[in-house]
C-alpha positions as CSV (number, residue, x, y, z in Angstrom):
1,P,-8.8,62.5,162.6
2,V,-12.1,63.0,161.0
3,I,-13.2,62.6,157.4
4,I,-16.4,64.4,156.3
5,A,-18.2,63.3,153.1
6,E,-21.4,64.4,151.5
7,G,-24.0,61.7,152.1
8,C,-24.1,58.5,154.1
9,K,-23.0,56.3,151.2
10,A,-19.9,58.5,150.7
11,A,-19.1,58.6,154.4
12,D,-19.4,54.8,154.7
13,A,-17.0,54.5,151.7
14,A,-14.7,57.0,153.2
15,A,-14.6,54.9,156.5
16,K,-13.4,51.9,154.5
17,L,-10.9,53.9,152.5
18,L,-9.5,55.7,155.6
19,P,-10.0,53.3,158.5
20,D,-7.9,55.4,160.9
21,H,-10.5,58.3,160.6
22,V,-13.9,58.9,162.1
23,A,-16.2,59.2,159.1
24,V,-19.2,61.5,159.2
25,S,-21.7,63.2,157.0
26,W,-24.6,65.6,157.6
27,P,-28.3,65.4,156.6
28,G,-29.8,67.4,153.8
29,G,-27.0,67.5,151.3
30,S,-25.0,70.4,150.0
31,K,-27.5,73.1,150.8
32,A,-28.2,72.1,154.4
33,E,-24.7,72.0,156.0
34,H,-25.7,75.0,158.1
35,L,-28.2,72.8,159.9
36,A,-25.7,70.3,161.3
37,Y,-24.1,70.3,164.7
38,W,-20.5,70.9,163.9
39,E,-19.5,71.8,167.4
40,A,-18.8,68.1,168.1
41,L,-15.7,68.5,165.9
42,K,-14.3,71.4,167.9
43,S,-10.4,71.3,167.9
44,R,-10.3,68.1,165.7
45,T,-8.2,67.4,162.7
46,V,-10.7,67.3,159.8
47,T,-10.5,66.5,156.1
48,I,-13.5,67.3,154.0
49,W,-14.0,65.1,150.9
50,P,-16.6,66.9,148.8
51,D,-18.6,65.6,145.8
52,N,-17.0,66.6,142.6
53,D,-19.4,69.3,141.7
54,K,-19.9,73.1,142.4
55,P,-22.5,72.6,145.2
56,G,-20.4,70.0,146.9
57,I,-17.1,72.1,146.7
58,E,-19.0,75.2,148.0
59,A,-20.5,73.2,150.8
60,A,-17.1,71.9,151.8
61,K,-15.7,75.5,151.9
62,R,-18.6,76.6,154.1
63,I,-18.1,73.6,156.5
64,G,-14.4,74.3,156.6
65,Q,-15.1,77.9,157.6
66,R,-17.5,76.8,160.4
67,L,-14.9,74.3,161.7
68,E,-12.0,76.7,161.6
69,A,-14.1,79.0,163.8
70,L,-14.3,76.1,166.2
71,E,-10.5,75.8,166.2
72,A,-10.4,72.7,164.1
73,V,-7.5,72.0,161.7
74,V,-9.2,71.7,158.3
75,S,-8.2,70.5,154.9
76,I,-10.4,69.9,151.9
77,V,-9.6,67.2,149.2
78,D,-8.6,69.1,146.1
79,L,-10.7,67.8,143.2
80,A,-9.5,70.5,140.7
81,G,-8.5,68.9,137.4
82,L,-10.0,65.5,138.4
83,D,-11.3,63.8,135.2
84,E,-14.1,62.1,137.1
85,A,-17.8,62.7,136.4
86,A,-19.7,65.5,138.1
87,G,-20.8,64.3,141.6
88,W,-17.9,61.8,141.9
89,D,-17.3,61.1,145.6
90,A,-15.7,58.7,148.0
91,A,-18.2,55.9,147.2
92,D,-17.1,56.1,143.6
93,A,-13.5,55.9,144.6
94,L,-14.2,52.8,146.6
95,A,-16.1,51.2,143.8
96,A,-13.2,52.0,141.4
97,G,-10.9,50.0,143.7
98,W,-9.0,52.8,145.4
């Protein structure tokens, strides 16, 4: 399984939180996901952990659509109702002791 996080710091944290997953990110942040080479994840089981903000969640949805077109099985961590600060991510979860 693969976990995708926005940014290297969040991907490194996700790797520690989910050691049975391959943790990856992409360069350029939430507005540059279309520049990444997602074909390497064809047919993989993928979870996307977005930043807790509108740009992060929208990027996660776009990545999910790209991956589904590549026959990946995709899920997105649901941050709805989360009381954490805007921008909260896997690095923050690790720092909080998750």
